[in-house]
PLY file of the C-alpha trace (Angstrom):
ply
format ascii 1.0
element vertex 226
property float x
property float y
property float z
element edge 225
property int vertex1
property int vertex2
end_header
-25.41 135.59 38.38
-22.37 137.18 38.13
-19.11 135.85 36.23
-17.07 135.77 39.37
-19.72 133.86 41.49
-20.28 131.53 38.34
-16.98 130.79 38.46
-16.75 130.18 42.39
-19.42 127.77 42.28
-17.67 126.41 39.31
-14.68 125.88 41.69
-16.67 124.23 44.53
-18.15 121.98 42.59
-13.79 120.62 41.07
-13.51 120.45 44.14
-16.83 118.21 45.46
-17.56 120.91 47.58
-20.91 122.62 48.86
-21.25 126.06 48.94
-21.43 125.84 52.69
-18.43 123.65 53.08
-16.31 126.41 51.09
-17.60 129.52 53.27
-16.19 126.86 56.30
-12.23 126.73 54.30
-12.06 130.08 53.71
-13.79 131.30 57.08
-16.48 133.03 56.38
-19.63 133.04 58.18
-22.41 130.63 56.54
-24.27 132.35 53.88
-21.74 134.27 53.01
-21.27 132.55 49.85
-24.66 130.79 49.42
-26.43 134.34 49.79
-24.88 136.05 47.14
-25.32 133.29 44.98
-28.71 132.99 45.74
-29.63 136.74 45.62
-26.72 137.34 42.76
-25.32 140.10 44.84
-21.40 140.94 44.69
-19.27 139.14 48.03
-16.63 141.38 49.61
-12.91 141.51 48.12
-11.40 139.04 51.11
-13.59 136.44 50.10
-12.17 136.10 46.39
-8.67 136.53 47.85
-9.24 133.93 50.36
-10.73 131.38 47.47
-7.41 132.13 45.80
-5.48 131.66 48.43
-7.31 128.68 49.84
-7.14 127.06 45.98
-3.72 127.96 44.54
-4.21 126.05 41.52
-6.72 128.01 40.07
-5.69 130.43 37.93
-6.41 133.83 40.14
-6.74 135.54 36.35
-9.48 133.34 35.12
-11.27 133.67 38.29
-11.44 137.14 38.33
-11.95 138.25 33.63
-12.94 134.62 33.10
-10.12 134.74 30.83
-7.63 131.83 30.41
-7.77 128.27 31.11
-9.41 127.65 35.10
-6.64 125.91 36.31
-3.22 126.42 36.29
-0.89 124.66 33.98
1.70 122.65 36.56
5.39 123.41 35.83
7.64 120.28 35.63
9.34 120.26 38.75
13.32 119.27 38.14
14.34 116.26 40.18
16.62 117.04 43.09
17.62 112.89 42.56
20.11 111.39 45.00
21.98 108.04 45.96
19.70 105.89 48.11
22.05 103.03 49.56
21.47 100.23 51.54
20.89 99.63 55.47
24.17 101.05 57.22
22.55 98.39 59.40
23.29 95.87 61.70
25.86 97.62 63.97
26.01 96.63 67.09
27.30 98.24 70.91
29.65 100.45 70.16
28.92 101.10 66.68
32.29 99.52 65.97
31.92 96.31 64.23
33.77 95.71 61.24
31.68 96.45 57.92
32.42 95.37 54.11
33.78 98.00 51.86
30.65 98.20 50.38
28.65 99.33 53.70
27.42 101.97 51.60
26.78 100.97 48.13
24.47 102.77 45.61
21.07 100.89 44.99
18.67 103.49 43.96
17.86 106.88 44.07
15.32 108.79 45.93
14.04 112.68 44.78
15.18 114.79 47.76
12.69 117.47 47.08
13.03 121.22 48.00
13.91 120.53 51.77
17.69 119.15 51.23
18.72 120.92 47.91
22.78 119.96 49.05
21.77 116.59 49.72
24.23 114.10 47.94
23.19 110.80 49.28
20.63 108.56 52.13
20.46 105.71 53.93
18.84 104.05 56.47
19.18 103.82 60.29
19.44 101.16 62.28
20.35 102.54 66.22
20.21 103.47 69.15
23.47 104.99 69.84
22.02 108.94 68.49
18.86 109.71 70.46
17.58 112.03 67.74
16.77 109.36 65.37
14.34 106.29 65.53
15.72 103.28 64.39
14.40 102.48 60.97
14.56 106.33 59.73
16.21 107.82 56.58
19.10 109.80 56.80
19.41 111.99 53.95
23.29 113.40 53.39
25.54 115.61 52.37
29.26 113.82 51.53
32.06 116.57 52.61
35.03 115.64 51.21
37.18 117.89 52.98
38.03 116.83 56.17
39.14 120.02 57.41
35.78 121.90 56.62
33.90 119.71 59.04
31.31 121.45 61.62
32.15 120.87 64.72
29.43 119.65 66.85
27.44 118.39 63.43
26.38 114.89 63.25
28.21 112.88 60.42
28.36 109.26 59.06
32.30 108.21 58.85
33.85 105.61 57.22
37.18 104.67 58.35
39.09 101.64 57.80
36.60 98.65 57.48
34.04 100.70 60.09
31.01 103.13 59.39
29.40 105.05 62.23
27.35 107.94 62.69
28.48 110.58 65.69
28.64 113.77 66.57
32.03 114.97 65.51
34.65 116.69 67.96
38.31 117.85 67.54
40.80 116.30 69.19
44.06 118.09 70.81
46.94 116.08 68.37
44.77 117.74 65.89
45.03 114.38 63.97
42.47 112.85 65.02
38.50 112.81 65.48
36.50 112.52 68.58
33.42 110.83 67.88
30.61 111.38 70.52
27.06 109.33 70.87
24.29 111.11 71.60
22.81 108.40 73.70
24.54 108.57 77.25
22.83 104.71 78.26
25.22 103.13 80.94
25.77 99.46 81.60
24.95 98.23 85.17
29.05 98.74 85.94
28.49 102.66 85.08
30.51 102.32 81.70
29.03 103.83 78.67
27.07 101.51 76.55
28.58 103.89 73.43
31.72 105.35 74.02
33.67 107.73 72.24
35.63 106.96 69.44
39.01 107.96 68.31
39.33 108.23 64.50
42.63 108.67 62.75
42.31 111.53 60.17
44.50 109.21 57.82
41.64 106.36 57.69
38.65 108.14 56.89
37.62 107.28 53.83
34.70 109.36 53.56
32.42 111.53 55.58
28.59 112.56 55.54
26.60 115.36 56.83
23.57 114.46 58.47
21.13 117.35 57.03
17.76 115.80 58.53
15.85 112.17 59.03
12.47 110.89 57.70
10.39 108.65 59.90
7.73 106.76 58.96
5.52 105.43 61.81
2.62 103.53 60.38
3.19 101.60 56.90
-0.79 101.12 56.03
-2.09 101.10 52.75
-5.67 102.10 53.62
-6.47 105.85 53.12
-9.69 107.14 55.02
-11.31 109.56 53.19
0 1
1 2
2 3
3 4
4 5
5 6
6 7
7 8
8 9
9 10
10 11
11 12
12 13
13 14
14 15
15 16
16 17
17 18
18 19
19 20
20 21
21 22
22 23
23 24
24 25
25 26
26 27
27 28
28 29
29 30
30 31
31 32
32 33
33 34
34 35
35 36
36 37
37 38
38 39
39 40
40 41
41 42
42 43
43 44
44 45
45 46
46 47
47 48
48 49
49 50
50 51
51 52
52 53
53 54
54 55
55 56
56 57
57 58
58 59
59 60
60 61
61 62
62 63
63 64
64 65
65 66
66 67
67 68
68 69
69 70
70 71
71 72
72 73
73 74
74 75
75 76
76 77
77 78
78 79
79 80
80 81
81 82
82 83
83 84
84 85
85 86
86 87
87 88
88 89
89 90
90 91
91 92
92 93
93 94
94 95
95 96
96 97
97 98
98 99
99 100
100 101
101 102
102 103
103 104
104 105
105 106
106 107
107 108
108 109
109 110
110 111
111 112
112 113
113 114
114 115
115 116
116 117
117 118
118 119
119 120
120 121
121 122
122 123
123 124
124 125
125 126
126 127
127 128
128 129
129 130
130 131
131 132
132 133
133 134
134 135
135 136
136 137
137 138
138 139
139 140
140 141
141 142
142 143
143 144
144 145
145 146
146 147
147 148
148 149
149 150
150 151
151 152
152 153
153 154
154 155
155 156
156 157
157 158
158 159
159 160
160 161
161 162
162 163
163 164
164 165
165 166
166 167
167 168
168 169
169 170
170 171
171 172
172 173
173 174
174 175
175 176
176 177
177 178
178 179
179 180
180 181
181 182
182 183
183 184
184 185
185 186
186 187
187 188
188 189
189 190
190 191
191 192
192 193
193 194
194 195
195 196
196 197
197 198
198 199
199 200
200 201
201 202
202 203
203 204
204 205
205 206
206 207
207 208
208 209
209 210
210 211
211 212
212 213
213 214
214 215
215 216
216 217
217 218
218 219
219 220
220 221
221 222
222 223
223 224
224 225
């Protein structure tokens, strides 16, 4: 058996795969690998490339030449740790329920990974005023210390006075206030908005966090089916 075929067989064994299953996974016709193994014949280079692409944790140099280790050396990834704050929580209709000054106190850290390189904080969101965000989702945030650098139309958590709200932000004509809008336009029976716009004095803003994205877990089950 050729050395490359032997090493392909080793990969399949390491992955607990039959050769037929590996053929399916790399998109090859049934028998492309098994016939080559049985008859000790060469295989097309495109299937070797497919194996490298589908199993990137195996050393390509080892597969081709036998040199080096079978598995690549994993380089530890530097964690992107950010503060995870307690729930914003329990905000009711209008989002104007007073919160304590510790509405976003630090509790622990999470790793924001590569998706959110600019993130500085995270928290959970329990409300329905912003229709884009399921209740209970995890918000990934970036603190914006310069109010003049706010991006209009973006979503922010704004802490002002004793309040904490998450809204879409727009400028006010007088330039002294922020206009905070909900994207959920649900109304009461009399036609009034359940989540009316809020006018926030800039002088009262303590902190502002841009919402970079959110993560939502639909199920919480311990069993993993294999």
